[in-house]
C-alpha positions as CSV (number, residue, x, y, z in Angstrom):
1,M,-48.6,-40.5,12.7
2,I,-49.4,-36.9,13.7
3,R,-46.2,-36.6,15.6
4,A,-44.1,-38.1,12.7
5,G,-45.8,-35.7,10.3
6,A,-45.0,-32.7,12.5
7,T,-41.4,-33.8,12.6
8,V,-41.2,-34.0,8.8
9,L,-42.7,-30.5,8.5
10,L,-40.3,-29.1,11.0
11,A,-37.3,-30.6,9.2
12,L,-38.6,-29.2,5.9
13,A,-39.0,-25.8,7.4
14,V,-35.4,-25.9,8.7
15,L,-34.1,-26.9,5.3
16,T,-36.2,-24.2,3.6
17,G,-34.8,-21.6,6.0
18,C,-31.2,-22.7,5.3
19,K,-31.8,-22.6,1.6
20,A,-33.2,-19.1,1.8
21,R,-30.1,-18.0,3.7
22,D,-27.8,-19.6,1.2
23,D,-29.7,-18.0,-1.7
24,S,-29.2,-14.6,-0.1
25,Q,-25.5,-15.1,-0.4
26,A,-25.5,-16.8,-3.8
27,D,-24.1,-13.7,-5.6
28,R,-21.0,-13.7,-3.3
29,L,-17.8,-15.7,-3.3
30,P,-18.1,-18.7,-0.9
31,T,-14.8,-17.4,0.7
32,S,-16.4,-14.1,1.5
33,R,-19.7,-15.2,3.1
34,E,-18.4,-15.1,6.7
35,F,-17.8,-11.3,6.2
36,P,-20.4,-8.6,6.0
37,R,-21.6,-7.5,2.6
38,A,-20.3,-4.1,1.6
39,D,-23.1,-1.5,1.8
40,R,-22.0,0.3,-1.4
41,P,-22.0,-0.1,-5.2
42,V,-18.8,-1.2,-6.8
43,S,-17.2,0.4,-9.9
44,P,-17.1,-1.9,-13.0
45,T,-13.7,-3.3,-13.7
46,S,-12.0,-0.9,-16.0
47,S,-8.8,-1.1,-18.1
48,T,-5.7,-2.3,-16.3
49,S,-4.1,1.1,-17.2
50,F,-5.4,4.1,-15.3
51,S,-3.8,6.5,-17.7
52,T,-0.9,6.6,-20.1
53,E,2.5,6.3,-18.4
54,V,3.7,9.5,-20.2
55,Q,0.8,11.5,-18.8
56,R,1.3,10.1,-15.3
57,D,5.0,10.9,-15.4
58,S,4.4,14.4,-16.8
59,V,2.9,15.3,-13.4
60,N,5.4,13.2,-11.4
61,E,2.7,10.9,-10.1
62,A,4.8,7.8,-9.2
63,K,7.6,10.0,-7.7
64,T,5.1,11.9,-5.6
65,V,3.5,8.7,-4.2
66,M,6.9,7.0,-3.6
67,D,8.2,10.0,-1.8
68,L,5.1,10.3,0.4
69,A,5.3,6.5,1.2
70,D,9.1,6.8,2.0
71,I,10.1,4.2,-0.5
72,R,13.8,3.8,-0.4
73,A,16.6,1.3,-1.3
74,G,15.9,-2.0,0.4
75,T,12.1,-1.5,0.9
76,T,9.8,-4.5,0.2
77,V,6.6,-3.5,-1.6
78,A,3.5,-5.3,-2.8
79,D,1.8,-3.6,-5.8
80,I,-1.8,-4.8,-5.7
81,G,-3.7,-4.4,-8.9
82,A,-0.4,-3.9,-10.7
83,G,-2.0,-4.0,-14.2
84,E,0.4,-3.0,-16.9
85,G,3.1,-2.3,-14.3
86,Y,3.3,1.5,-14.1
87,Y,4.2,1.4,-10.4
88,T,5.9,-2.0,-10.5
89,V,8.8,-0.9,-12.7
90,R,9.3,2.4,-10.9
91,L,9.2,0.8,-7.5
92,A,11.7,-1.8,-8.7
93,E,14.1,1.0,-9.7
94,R,13.6,2.9,-6.4
95,V,14.0,-0.1,-4.0
96,G,17.1,-1.4,-5.8
97,K,18.8,-4.8,-5.7
98,K,18.3,-5.1,-1.9
99,G,14.6,-4.4,-2.2
100,R,11.7,-6.5,-3.5
101,V,8.5,-5.8,-5.4
102,L,5.6,-8.3,-5.6
103,A,3.2,-7.4,-8.5
104,Q,-0.3,-8.8,-8.0
105,D,-3.4,-8.7,-10.1
106,I,-6.6,-10.8,-10.7
107,D,-6.3,-10.2,-14.5
108,E,-4.1,-13.1,-15.7
109,E,-3.7,-11.5,-19.2
110,A,-2.4,-8.3,-17.6
111,L,0.0,-10.3,-15.5
112,G,1.2,-12.1,-18.6
113,R,2.0,-8.8,-20.3
114,L,3.7,-7.5,-17.2
115,A,5.8,-10.7,-16.9
116,Q,7.0,-10.0,-20.4
117,R,7.9,-6.5,-19.5
118,V,9.7,-7.6,-16.3
119,E,11.8,-10.1,-18.4
120,R,12.5,-7.6,-21.1
121,E,13.6,-4.9,-18.7
122,R,15.5,-7.4,-16.6
123,L,13.8,-6.5,-13.3
124,D,15.3,-9.2,-11.2
125,N,13.9,-7.8,-8.0
126,V,10.2,-8.2,-9.2
127,S,8.0,-11.2,-8.6
128,I,4.5,-11.7,-10.1
129,K,1.6,-13.5,-8.4
130,P,-2.1,-13.8,-9.2
131,G,-4.6,-12.7,-6.5
132,A,-8.3,-13.3,-5.9
133,P,-11.1,-10.7,-5.7
134,D,-11.4,-11.2,-1.9
135,D,-7.8,-12.2,-1.1
136,P,-4.5,-10.6,-2.2
137,R,-2.8,-13.9,-1.3
138,L,0.2,-12.2,0.2
139,P,2.8,-14.0,2.4
140,V,2.6,-13.2,6.1
141,A,4.9,-10.5,7.6
142,S,6.6,-9.7,4.3
143,F,6.0,-6.1,3.3
144,D,7.0,-2.7,4.4
145,R,4.5,-1.1,2.1
146,I,1.4,-2.3,0.3
147,F,0.2,-0.2,-2.6
148,L,-3.5,0.0,-3.7
149,V,-3.4,2.6,-6.4
150,H,-6.6,3.5,-8.3
151,M,-8.0,0.1,-7.7
152,Y,-9.6,-0.1,-4.2
153,H,-13.0,1.1,-5.5
154,E,-13.2,-2.1,-7.6
155,V,-12.8,-4.4,-4.7
156,T,-16.2,-6.2,-4.3
157,E,-15.5,-7.7,-0.9
158,P,-13.5,-5.0,1.0
159,Y,-13.8,-6.5,4.5
160,A,-12.6,-10.0,3.4
161,F,-9.9,-8.4,1.2
162,L,-8.5,-6.0,3.9
163,W,-8.8,-8.7,6.7
164,R,-6.6,-11.1,4.6
165,L,-4.2,-8.3,3.6
166,R,-3.4,-7.1,7.1
167,P,-1.1,-10.0,8.2
168,A,1.2,-9.4,5.2
169,L,2.5,-6.2,6.8
170,R,5.8,-6.2,8.7
171,A,6.1,-4.4,12.0
172,G,5.8,-0.7,11.1
173,G,4.4,-1.5,7.7
174,R,1.9,0.8,5.9
175,V,-0.9,0.4,3.3
176,I,-0.9,3.1,0.7
177,V,-4.2,4.0,-1.1
178,V,-4.4,6.4,-4.0
179,D,-7.9,7.1,-5.3
180,V,-10.4,9.7,-6.3
181,D,-13.0,11.4,-4.1
182,R,-16.2,10.5,-5.8
183,P,-18.9,7.8,-5.5
184,T,-17.8,4.2,-5.6
185,D,-19.8,3.4,-8.7
186,Q,-17.9,6.2,-10.5
187,R,-14.4,4.8,-10.1
188,G,-13.6,6.4,-6.9
189,I,-14.3,6.3,-3.2
190,P,-15.2,9.1,-0.7
191,P,-12.4,9.4,1.9
192,A,-14.8,9.1,4.8
193,L,-16.0,5.7,3.5
194,L,-12.4,4.6,2.9
195,F,-11.4,5.5,6.4
196,C,-14.5,3.6,7.8
197,E,-13.8,0.4,5.9
198,F,-10.2,0.3,6.9
199,G,-11.1,1.1,10.5
200,R,-13.6,-1.7,10.8
201,V,-10.8,-4.2,10.0
202,G,-8.3,-2.8,12.4
203,F,-6.4,-0.1,10.5
204,R,-5.6,3.4,11.6
205,L,-5.2,6.4,9.2
206,T,-1.7,7.9,9.6
207,Q,-1.6,10.4,6.7
208,F,-4.1,11.9,4.2
209,I,-3.1,14.4,1.5
210,R,-4.9,15.7,-1.6
211,K,-2.5,16.2,-4.5
212,P,-3.3,17.4,-8.1
213,E,-0.4,15.1,-9.3
214,L,-2.5,12.1,-8.2
215,Q,-5.8,13.2,-9.8
216,G,-7.1,12.5,-6.3
217,Y,-5.8,11.8,-2.8
218,Y,-3.1,9.8,-0.9
219,A,-4.1,7.9,2.2
220,Q,-1.8,5.9,4.4
221,F,-2.8,3.3,7.1
222,E,-1.2,1.1,9.7
223,A,-2.4,-1.9,11.6
224,A,-3.8,-1.0,15.0
225,G,-5.0,-3.3,17.8
226,E,-6.3,-6.8,17.2
227,R,-7.7,-8.0,13.9
228,P,-11.5,-8.5,14.5
229,Q,-13.3,-11.7,13.9
230,P,-15.2,-11.6,10.6
231,A,-18.6,-11.9,12.2
232,A,-17.8,-8.9,14.5
233,I,-17.2,-6.5,11.6
234,E,-19.9,-3.9,11.2
235,P,-20.3,-2.7,7.6
236,C,-20.0,1.0,6.8
237,R,-22.8,3.0,5.2
238,D,-22.2,4.6,1.9
239,T,-24.3,7.7,2.5
240,R,-23.0,9.7,-0.5
241,S,-24.0,7.0,-3.0
242,A,-27.4,6.6,-1.3
243,V,-28.1,10.3,-1.6
244,A,-26.8,10.4,-5.2
245,G,-29.1,7.5,-6.0
246,R,-32.2,9.2,-4.6
247,A,-31.3,12.5,-6.3
248,G,-31.1,10.7,-9.6
C-alpha cells in the first residue's frame, strides 16, 4: 500500500508540474509555444492606416521605399500588414502586369475594404490573403521582396513570425522593414533590437538608412545560413524598454 501510494503521489506531482508549465504559456498562441517568448512589450494594435495617403505622398514615402528596395517591373512582393492598401496599390503600379503583389493582414475588415479598392481600381496583379499573428502564411519561394512597413512592432510572436516568413523568399529575396526608432510599446522598435530578432532567426542586415520621408528608418535583410530549430533560438533583450520602465 505504501508503494502504491507513493506511485500515485509521483504521478500527481508530474501532472501538476505539466499543468504549471502549460499555465505559463496560457497567454500565448498554441502555435507559438515551441518558440521563445519575446522579451519586450508590444505596441497595442493601432489603426490600419499609419497616416493619410496624401500626407505620405507629400513626402514621397512610398517612392522612397520602393526605390531603396529596387522594386521594378516584374517584381513579386508581399505587403504584410497591408491595412487600407497604401503600399499595395503603389506596388501594383510599380511592378506592372508581369509582377505580383500579395496583400496580407490579420484584420479581416481592413482586407474587405482593400478588396473593394482592388476591384474598384482594377488591380488585376493583386491578391489578398488573411494571415495569423504568428504566421504570415506565405507560399514557399514566392517573393523577391517582403514588406513590413510600420507594423513589425505590433508582432506579438516575432520569432515564430519571422521563422515562418523566411521560406517565402526566393533566392536573392529581401525583407524590407520600415519603422520608428523608439520603444516597442510606443509604436516603434529600436534598430539594435530589430537587428537582433532578425539575426536570431537567420537573417543578415544588408542595408540600413534613416530617412525623414519615412518618419523613421529603412532596414533590409536577407536570409543567411540555415534556419535554426525553434528550441535553439535565444530571445533578445529589450534593454531600452527595461531602462525606460525603471526610469518611469
